[in-house]
PyMOL Python script that loads the backbone (N, CA, C, O; Angstrom):
from pymol import cmd

cmd.read_pdbstr("""\
ATOM      1  N   MET A   1       1.890   3.825   7.175  1.00  0.00           N
ATOM      2  CA  MET A   1       2.055   4.045   5.744  1.00  0.00           C
ATOM      3  C   MET A   1       0.763   4.545   5.101  1.00  0.00           C
ATOM      4  O   MET A   1       0.697   4.737   3.887  1.00  0.00           O
ATOM      5  N   ARG A   2      -0.231   4.747   5.905  1.00  0.00           N
ATOM      6  CA  ARG A   2      -1.515   5.200   5.360  1.00  0.00           C
ATOM      7  C   ARG A   2      -1.360   6.460   4.527  1.00  0.00           C
ATOM      8  O   ARG A   2      -2.008   6.599   3.490  1.00  0.00           O
ATOM      9  N   TYR A   3      -0.525   7.366   4.959  1.00  0.00           N
ATOM     10  CA  TYR A   3      -0.379   8.642   4.268  1.00  0.00           C
ATOM     11  C   TYR A   3       0.714   8.606   3.209  1.00  0.00           C
ATOM     12  O   TYR A   3       1.072   9.645   2.653  1.00  0.00           O
ATOM     13  N   ASP A   4       1.243   7.427   2.925  1.00  0.00           N
ATOM     14  CA  ASP A   4       2.302   7.279   1.938  1.00  0.00           C
ATOM     15  C   ASP A   4       1.794   6.751   0.609  1.00  0.00           C
ATOM     16  O   ASP A   4       2.529   6.102  -0.135  1.00  0.00           O
ATOM     17  N   ARG A   5       0.564   7.026   0.321  1.00  0.00           N
ATOM     18  CA  ARG A   5       0.016   6.624  -0.968  1.00  0.00           C
ATOM     19  C   ARG A   5      -0.549   7.866  -1.649  1.00  0.00           C
ATOM     20  O   ARG A   5      -0.807   8.882  -1.004  1.00  0.00           O
ATOM     21  N   HIS A   6      -0.731   7.768  -2.927  1.00  0.00           N
ATOM     22  CA  HIS A   6      -1.339   8.859  -3.681  1.00  0.00           C
ATOM     23  C   HIS A   6      -2.828   8.576  -3.832  1.00  0.00           C
ATOM     24  O   HIS A   6      -3.269   7.428  -3.779  1.00  0.00           O
ATOM     25  N   TYR A   7      -3.578   9.632  -4.017  1.00  0.00           N
ATOM     26  CA  TYR A   7      -5.014   9.517  -4.225  1.00  0.00           C
ATOM     27  C   TYR A   7      -5.351  10.125  -5.578  1.00  0.00           C
ATOM     28  O   TYR A   7      -4.793  11.149  -5.973  1.00  0.00           O
ATOM     29  N   THR A   8      -6.266   9.482  -6.275  1.00  0.00           N
ATOM     30  CA  THR A   8      -6.663   9.977  -7.589  1.00  0.00           C
ATOM     31  C   THR A   8      -7.643  11.126  -7.418  1.00  0.00           C
ATOM     32  O   THR A   8      -8.145  11.368  -6.321  1.00  0.00           O
ATOM     33  N   GLU A   9      -7.909  11.830  -8.505  1.00  0.00           N
ATOM     34  CA  GLU A   9      -8.854  12.945  -8.451  1.00  0.00           C
ATOM     35  C   GLU A   9     -10.247  12.476  -8.048  1.00  0.00           C
ATOM     36  O   GLU A   9     -11.011  13.225  -7.440  1.00  0.00           O
ATOM     37  N   GLY A  10     -10.566  11.252  -8.383  1.00  0.00           N
ATOM     38  CA  GLY A  10     -11.871  10.705  -8.038  1.00  0.00           C
ATOM     39  C   GLY A  10     -11.934  10.155  -6.619  1.00  0.00           C
ATOM     40  O   GLY A  10     -12.965   9.622  -6.210  1.00  0.00           O
ATOM     41  N   GLY A  11     -10.850  10.277  -5.868  1.00  0.00           N
ATOM     42  CA  GLY A  11     -10.841   9.815  -4.489  1.00  0.00           C
ATOM     43  C   GLY A  11     -10.314   8.404  -4.299  1.00  0.00           C
ATOM     44  O   GLY A  11     -10.249   7.909  -3.174  1.00  0.00           O
ATOM     45  N   GLY A  12      -9.938   7.755  -5.392  1.00  0.00           N
ATOM     46  CA  GLY A  12      -9.401   6.410  -5.282  1.00  0.00           C
ATOM     47  C   GLY A  12      -7.981   6.406  -4.737  1.00  0.00           C
ATOM     48  O   GLY A  12      -7.259   7.397  -4.848  1.00  0.00           O
ATOM     49  N   GLU A  13      -7.597   5.307  -4.163  1.00  0.00           N
ATOM     50  CA  GLU A  13      -6.258   5.177  -3.607  1.00  0.00           C
ATOM     51  C   GLU A  13      -5.376   4.370  -4.551  1.00  0.00           C
ATOM     52  O   GLU A  13      -5.851   3.478  -5.253  1.00  0.00           O
ATOM     53  N   THR A  14      -4.088   4.694  -4.560  1.00  0.00           N
ATOM     54  CA  THR A  14      -3.119   3.931  -5.328  1.00  0.00           C
ATOM     55  C   THR A  14      -2.293   3.094  -4.350  1.00  0.00           C
ATOM     56  O   THR A  14      -2.312   3.359  -3.148  1.00  0.00           O
ATOM     57  N   PRO A  15      -1.580   2.104  -4.839  1.00  0.00           N
ATOM     58  CA  PRO A  15      -0.739   1.302  -3.935  1.00  0.00           C
ATOM     59  C   PRO A  15       0.300   2.155  -3.214  1.00  0.00           C
ATOM     60  O   PRO A  15       0.678   3.228  -3.684  1.00  0.00           O
ATOM     61  N   ILE A  16       0.750   1.664  -2.076  1.00  0.00           N
ATOM     62  CA  ILE A  16       1.807   2.341  -1.327  1.00  0.00           C
ATOM     63  C   ILE A  16       3.047   2.403  -2.210  1.00  0.00           C
ATOM     64  O   ILE A  16       3.438   1.406  -2.816  1.00  0.00           O
ATOM     65  N   HIS A  17       3.649   3.559  -2.276  1.00  0.00           N
ATOM     66  CA  HIS A  17       4.807   3.783  -3.137  1.00  0.00           C
ATOM     67  C   HIS A  17       6.057   3.103  -2.557  1.00  0.00           C
ATOM     68  O   HIS A  17       6.220   3.024  -1.339  1.00  0.00           O
ATOM     69  N   PHE A  18       6.925   2.620  -3.434  1.00  0.00           N
ATOM     70  CA  PHE A  18       8.145   1.940  -3.001  1.00  0.00           C
ATOM     71  C   PHE A  18       8.998   2.816  -2.081  1.00  0.00           C
ATOM     72  O   PHE A  18       9.635   2.302  -1.162  1.00  0.00           O
ATOM     73  N   LEU A  19       9.017   4.112  -2.313  1.00  0.00           N
ATOM     74  CA  LEU A  19       9.828   4.989  -1.472  1.00  0.00           C
ATOM     75  C   LEU A  19       9.389   4.937  -0.012  1.00  0.00           C
ATOM     76  O   LEU A  19      10.210   5.123   0.886  1.00  0.00           O
ATOM     77  N   ALA A  20       8.113   4.687   0.233  1.00  0.00           N
ATOM     78  CA  ALA A  20       7.635   4.555   1.615  1.00  0.00           C
ATOM     79  C   ALA A  20       8.187   3.275   2.235  1.00  0.00           C
ATOM     80  O   ALA A  20       8.606   3.276   3.392  1.00  0.00           O
ATOM     81  N   TYR A  21       8.188   2.193   1.475  1.00  0.00           N
ATOM     82  CA  TYR A  21       8.779   0.945   1.975  1.00  0.00           C
ATOM     83  C   TYR A  21      10.267   1.140   2.271  1.00  0.00           C
ATOM     84  O   TYR A  21      10.783   0.698   3.297  1.00  0.00           O
ATOM     85  N   ASP A  22      10.933   1.812   1.343  1.00  0.00           N
ATOM     86  CA  ASP A  22      12.369   2.034   1.486  1.00  0.00           C
ATOM     87  C   ASP A  22      12.667   2.866   2.737  1.00  0.00           C
ATOM     88  O   ASP A  22      13.575   2.538   3.501  1.00  0.00           O
ATOM     89  N   ALA A  23      11.915   3.923   2.940  1.00  0.00           N
ATOM     90  CA  ALA A  23      12.131   4.772   4.124  1.00  0.00           C
ATOM     91  C   ALA A  23      11.880   3.986   5.406  1.00  0.00           C
ATOM     92  O   ALA A  23      12.634   4.114   6.371  1.00  0.00           O
ATOM     93  N   TYR A  24      10.836   3.184   5.420  1.00  0.00           N
ATOM     94  CA  TYR A  24      10.521   2.381   6.601  1.00  0.00           C
ATOM     95  C   TYR A  24      11.636   1.370   6.861  1.00  0.00           C
ATOM     96  O   TYR A  24      12.078   1.190   7.996  1.00  0.00           O
ATOM     97  N   GLY A  25      12.082   0.712   5.788  1.00  0.00           N
ATOM     98  CA  GLY A  25      13.151  -0.270   5.921  1.00  0.00           C
ATOM     99  C   GLY A  25      14.435   0.348   6.452  1.00  0.00           C
ATOM    100  O   GLY A  25      15.117  -0.243   7.289  1.00  0.00           O
ATOM    101  N   ARG A  26      14.760   1.527   5.967  1.00  0.00           N
ATOM    102  CA  ARG A  26      15.965   2.213   6.457  1.00  0.00           C
ATOM    103  C   ARG A  26      15.825   2.582   7.928  1.00  0.00           C
ATOM    104  O   ARG A  26      16.756   2.391   8.711  1.00  0.00           O
ATOM    105  N   ARG A  27      14.673   3.107   8.300  1.00  0.00           N
ATOM    106  CA  ARG A  27      14.463   3.537   9.687  1.00  0.00           C
ATOM    107  C   ARG A  27      14.587   2.374  10.654  1.00  0.00           C
ATOM    108  O   ARG A  27      15.164   2.510  11.733  1.00  0.00           O
ATOM    109  N   TYR A  28      14.039   1.223  10.259  1.00  0.00           N
ATOM    110  CA  TYR A  28      14.016   0.076  11.165  1.00  0.00           C
ATOM    111  C   TYR A  28      15.038  -1.000  10.802  1.00  0.00           C
ATOM    112  O   TYR A  28      14.934  -2.140  11.253  1.00  0.00           O
ATOM    113  N   SER A  29      16.015  -0.635   9.993  1.00  0.00           N
ATOM    114  CA  SER A  29      17.135  -1.518   9.625  1.00  0.00           C
ATOM    115  C   SER A  29      16.671  -2.851   9.051  1.00  0.00           C
ATOM    116  O   SER A  29      17.188  -3.908   9.414  1.00  0.00           O
ATOM    117  N   ILE A  30      15.702  -2.794   8.163  1.00  0.00           N
ATOM    118  CA  ILE A  30      15.241  -3.989   7.463  1.00  0.00           C
ATOM    119  C   ILE A  30      15.990  -4.021   6.133  1.00  0.00           C
ATOM    120  O   ILE A  30      15.809  -3.143   5.290  1.00  0.00           O
ATOM    121  N   GLU A  31      16.825  -5.030   5.951  1.00  0.00           N
ATOM    122  CA  GLU A  31      17.684  -5.069   4.769  1.00  0.00           C
ATOM    123  C   GLU A  31      17.661  -6.440   4.108  1.00  0.00           C
ATOM    124  O   GLU A  31      17.197  -7.425   4.682  1.00  0.00           O
ATOM    125  N   GLY A  32      18.176  -6.472   2.888  1.00  0.00           N
ATOM    126  CA  GLY A  32      18.369  -7.729   2.165  1.00  0.00           C
ATOM    127  C   GLY A  32      17.082  -8.501   1.956  1.00  0.00           C
ATOM    128  O   GLY A  32      16.053  -7.940   1.579  1.00  0.00           O
ATOM    129  N   GLU A  33      17.161  -9.805   2.209  1.00  0.00           N
ATOM    130  CA  GLU A  33      16.013 -10.687   2.002  1.00  0.00           C
ATOM    131  C   GLU A  33      14.849 -10.306   2.912  1.00  0.00           C
ATOM    132  O   GLU A  33      13.688 -10.419   2.517  1.00  0.00           O
ATOM    133  N   ALA A  34      15.149  -9.862   4.115  1.00  0.00           N
ATOM    134  CA  ALA A  34      14.088  -9.446   5.037  1.00  0.00           C
ATOM    135  C   ALA A  34      13.305  -8.270   4.450  1.00  0.00           C
ATOM    136  O   ALA A  34      12.083  -8.203   4.587  1.00  0.00           O
ATOM    137  N   PHE A  35      14.008  -7.349   3.802  1.00  0.00           N
ATOM    138  CA  PHE A  35      13.325  -6.214   3.164  1.00  0.00           C
ATOM    139  C   PHE A  35      12.455  -6.696   2.010  1.00  0.00           C
ATOM    140  O   PHE A  35      11.323  -6.240   1.850  1.00  0.00           O
ATOM    141  N   ASP A  36      12.976  -7.608   1.213  1.00  0.00           N
ATOM    142  CA  ASP A  36      12.202  -8.149   0.092  1.00  0.00           C
ATOM    143  C   ASP A  36      10.918  -8.812   0.586  1.00  0.00           C
ATOM    144  O   ASP A  36       9.854  -8.629  -0.005  1.00  0.00           O
ATOM    145  N   ARG A  37      11.020  -9.583   1.673  1.00  0.00           N
ATOM    146  CA  ARG A  37       9.830 -10.223   2.245  1.00  0.00           C
ATOM    147  C   ARG A  37       8.873  -9.183   2.821  1.00  0.00           C
ATOM    148  O   ARG A  37       7.658  -9.291   2.654  1.00  0.00           O
ATOM    149  N   PHE A  38       9.418  -8.187   3.492  1.00  0.00           N
ATOM    150  CA  PHE A  38       8.601  -7.110   4.038  1.00  0.00           C
ATOM    151  C   PHE A  38       7.777  -6.452   2.935  1.00  0.00           C
ATOM    152  O   PHE A  38       6.567  -6.279   3.079  1.00  0.00           O
ATOM    153  N   VAL A  39       8.428  -6.088   1.841  1.00  0.00           N
ATOM    154  CA  VAL A  39       7.727  -5.451   0.723  1.00  0.00           C
ATOM    155  C   VAL A  39       6.667  -6.396   0.155  1.00  0.00           C
ATOM    156  O   VAL A  39       5.547  -5.970  -0.127  1.00  0.00           O
ATOM    157  N   ALA A  40       7.009  -7.663  -0.012  1.00  0.00           N
ATOM    158  CA  ALA A  40       6.060  -8.625  -0.564  1.00  0.00           C
ATOM    159  C   ALA A  40       4.836  -8.787   0.343  1.00  0.00           C
ATOM    160  O   ALA A  40       3.703  -8.793  -0.138  1.00  0.00           O
ATOM    161  N   PHE A  41       5.062  -8.916   1.641  1.00  0.00           N
ATOM    162  CA  PHE A  41       3.947  -9.127   2.571  1.00  0.00           C
ATOM    163  C   PHE A  41       3.063  -7.891   2.685  1.00  0.00           C
ATOM    164  O   PHE A  41       1.838  -7.992   2.611  1.00  0.00           O
ATOM    165  N   VAL A  42       3.672  -6.741   2.862  1.00  0.00           N
ATOM    166  CA  VAL A  42       2.873  -5.526   3.014  1.00  0.00           C
ATOM    167  C   VAL A  42       2.158  -5.191   1.706  1.00  0.00           C
ATOM    168  O   VAL A  42       1.023  -4.713   1.725  1.00  0.00           O
ATOM    169  N   SER A  43       2.812  -5.436   0.575  1.00  0.00           N
ATOM    170  CA  SER A  43       2.164  -5.203  -0.721  1.00  0.00           C
ATOM    171  C   SER A  43       0.950  -6.109  -0.893  1.00  0.00           C
ATOM    172  O   SER A  43      -0.077  -5.675  -1.414  1.00  0.00           O
ATOM    173  N   ALA A  44       1.058  -7.360  -0.461  1.00  0.00           N
ATOM    174  CA  ALA A  44      -0.075  -8.288  -0.562  1.00  0.00           C
ATOM    175  C   ALA A  44      -1.239  -7.801   0.292  1.00  0.00           C
ATOM    176  O   ALA A  44      -2.390  -7.843  -0.141  1.00  0.00           O
ATOM    177  N   ILE A  45      -0.943  -7.344   1.493  1.00  0.00           N
ATOM    178  CA  ILE A  45      -1.997  -6.813   2.358  1.00  0.00           C
ATOM    179  C   ILE A  45      -2.604  -5.556   1.738  1.00  0.00           C
ATOM    180  O   ILE A  45      -3.822  -5.376   1.743  1.00  0.00           O
ATOM    181  N   ASP A  46      -1.747  -4.694   1.207  1.00  0.00           N
ATOM    182  CA  ASP A  46      -2.216  -3.457   0.582  1.00  0.00           C
ATOM    183  C   ASP A  46      -3.083  -3.763  -0.636  1.00  0.00           C
ATOM    184  O   ASP A  46      -4.100  -3.102  -0.847  1.00  0.00           O
ATOM    185  N   ASP A  47      -2.699  -4.748  -1.433  1.00  0.00           N
ATOM    186  CA  ASP A  47      -3.513  -5.146  -2.589  1.00  0.00           C
ATOM    187  C   ASP A  47      -4.908  -5.564  -2.155  1.00  0.00           C
ATOM    188  O   ASP A  47      -5.899  -5.181  -2.776  1.00  0.00           O
ATOM    189  N   GLU A  48      -4.983  -6.349  -1.090  1.00  0.00           N
ATOM    190  CA  GLU A  48      -6.293  -6.783  -0.576  1.00  0.00           C
ATOM    191  C   GLU A  48      -7.106  -5.592  -0.080  1.00  0.00           C
ATOM    192  O   GLU A  48      -8.320  -5.537  -0.278  1.00  0.00           O
ATOM    193  N   TRP A  49      -6.443  -4.651   0.556  1.00  0.00           N
ATOM    194  CA  TRP A  49      -7.124  -3.446   1.030  1.00  0.00           C
ATOM    195  C   TRP A  49      -7.715  -2.669  -0.145  1.00  0.00           C
ATOM    196  O   TRP A  49      -8.857  -2.215  -0.077  1.00  0.00           O
ATOM    197  N   LEU A  50      -6.947  -2.515  -1.216  1.00  0.00           N
ATOM    198  CA  LEU A  50      -7.425  -1.786  -2.378  1.00  0.00           C
ATOM    199  C   LEU A  50      -8.590  -2.512  -3.049  1.00  0.00           C
ATOM    200  O   LEU A  50      -9.517  -1.868  -3.541  1.00  0.00           O
ATOM    201  N   ILE A  51      -8.552  -3.834  -3.074  1.00  0.00           N
ATOM    202  CA  ILE A  51      -9.677  -4.610  -3.608  1.00  0.00           C
ATOM    203  C   ILE A  51     -10.914  -4.388  -2.758  1.00  0.00           C
ATOM    204  O   ILE A  51     -12.006  -4.188  -3.290  1.00  0.00           O
ATOM    205  N   TYR A  52     -10.752  -4.422  -1.443  1.00  0.00           N
ATOM    206  CA  TYR A  52     -11.863  -4.183  -0.520  1.00  0.00           C
ATOM    207  C   TYR A  52     -12.478  -2.800  -0.758  1.00  0.00           C
ATOM    208  O   TYR A  52     -13.700  -2.665  -0.830  1.00  0.00           O
ATOM    209  N   LEU A  53     -11.629  -1.778  -0.880  1.00  0.00           N
ATOM    210  CA  LEU A  53     -12.140  -0.427  -1.115  1.00  0.00           C
ATOM    211  C   LEU A  53     -12.898  -0.328  -2.432  1.00  0.00           C
ATOM    212  O   LEU A  53     -13.936   0.330  -2.506  1.00  0.00           O
ATOM    213  N   ALA A  54     -12.386  -0.978  -3.468  1.00  0.00           N
ATOM    214  CA  ALA A  54     -13.054  -0.953  -4.774  1.00  0.00           C
ATOM    215  C   ALA A  54     -14.426  -1.621  -4.679  1.00  0.00           C
ATOM    216  O   ALA A  54     -15.388  -1.142  -5.279  1.00  0.00           O
ATOM    217  N   GLU A  55     -14.523  -2.717  -3.935  1.00  0.00           N
ATOM    218  CA  GLU A  55     -15.807  -3.391  -3.768  1.00  0.00           C
ATOM    219  C   GLU A  55     -16.795  -2.515  -3.010  1.00  0.00           C
ATOM    220  O   GLU A  55     -17.979  -2.482  -3.347  1.00  0.00           O
ATOM    221  N   LYS A  56     -16.320  -1.806  -1.988  1.00  0.00           N
ATOM    222  CA  LYS A  56     -17.165  -0.915  -1.215  1.00  0.00           C
ATOM    223  C   LYS A  56     -17.665   0.243  -2.083  1.00  0.00           C
ATOM    224  O   LYS A  56     -18.816   0.661  -1.955  1.00  0.00           O
ATOM    225  N   ARG A  57     -16.804   0.764  -2.965  1.00  0.00           N
ATOM    226  CA  ARG A  57     -17.225   1.847  -3.853  1.00  0.00           C
ATOM    227  C   ARG A  57     -18.303   1.358  -4.810  1.00  0.00           C
ATOM    228  O   ARG A  57     -19.257   2.084  -5.091  1.00  0.00           O
ATOM    229  N   LYS A  58     -18.161   0.122  -5.317  1.00  0.00           N
ATOM    230  CA  LYS A  58     -19.166  -0.415  -6.237  1.00  0.00           C
ATOM    231  C   LYS A  58     -20.496  -0.573  -5.526  1.00  0.00           C
ATOM    232  O   LYS A  58     -21.543  -0.274  -6.098  1.00  0.00           O
ATOM    233  N   GLU A  59     -20.468  -1.042  -4.281  1.00  0.00           N
ATOM    234  CA  GLU A  59     -21.713  -1.206  -3.515  1.00  0.00           C
ATOM    235  C   GLU A  59     -22.395   0.142  -3.257  1.00  0.00           C
ATOM    236  O   GLU A  59     -23.623   0.220  -3.244  1.00  0.00           O
ATOM    237  N   ALA A  60     -21.618   1.184  -3.057  1.00  0.00           N
ATOM    238  CA  ALA A  60     -22.174   2.502  -2.742  1.00  0.00           C
ATOM    239  C   ALA A  60     -22.619   3.253  -3.996  1.00  0.00           C
ATOM    240  O   ALA A  60     -23.359   4.233  -3.898  1.00  0.00           O
ATOM    241  N   ALA A  61     -22.186   2.814  -5.152  1.00  0.00           N
ATOM    242  CA  ALA A  61     -22.542   3.511  -6.392  1.00  0.00           C
ATOM    243  C   ALA A  61     -24.025   3.338  -6.695  1.00  0.00           C
ATOM    244  O   ALA A  61     -24.604   2.281  -6.444  1.00  0.00           O
ATOM    245  N   PRO A  62     -24.625   4.385  -7.236  1.00  0.00           N
ATOM    246  CA  PRO A  62     -26.084   4.303  -7.559  1.00  0.00           C
ATOM    247  C   PRO A  62     -26.378   3.365  -8.698  1.00  0.00           C
ATOM    248  O   PRO A  62     -27.537   3.196  -9.076  1.00  0.00           O
TER     249      PRO A  62
END
""", "prot")
cmd.dss("prot")
cmd.show_as("cartoon", "prot")
cmd.util.cbc("prot")
cmd.orient("prot")
């Protein structure tokens, strides 16, 4: 799903779009409550990743 996110003009990353979750769920037959949990878990991991990237950008800023 790395390539299923948008990037801002400044190079920042946005959260993974729901359509990417939906496509993945359809491909691998993840439905119902399992899909809801999948989205929740991957979104939580993605949120942490975005926080990590923001912290790294702050450290690299002059």
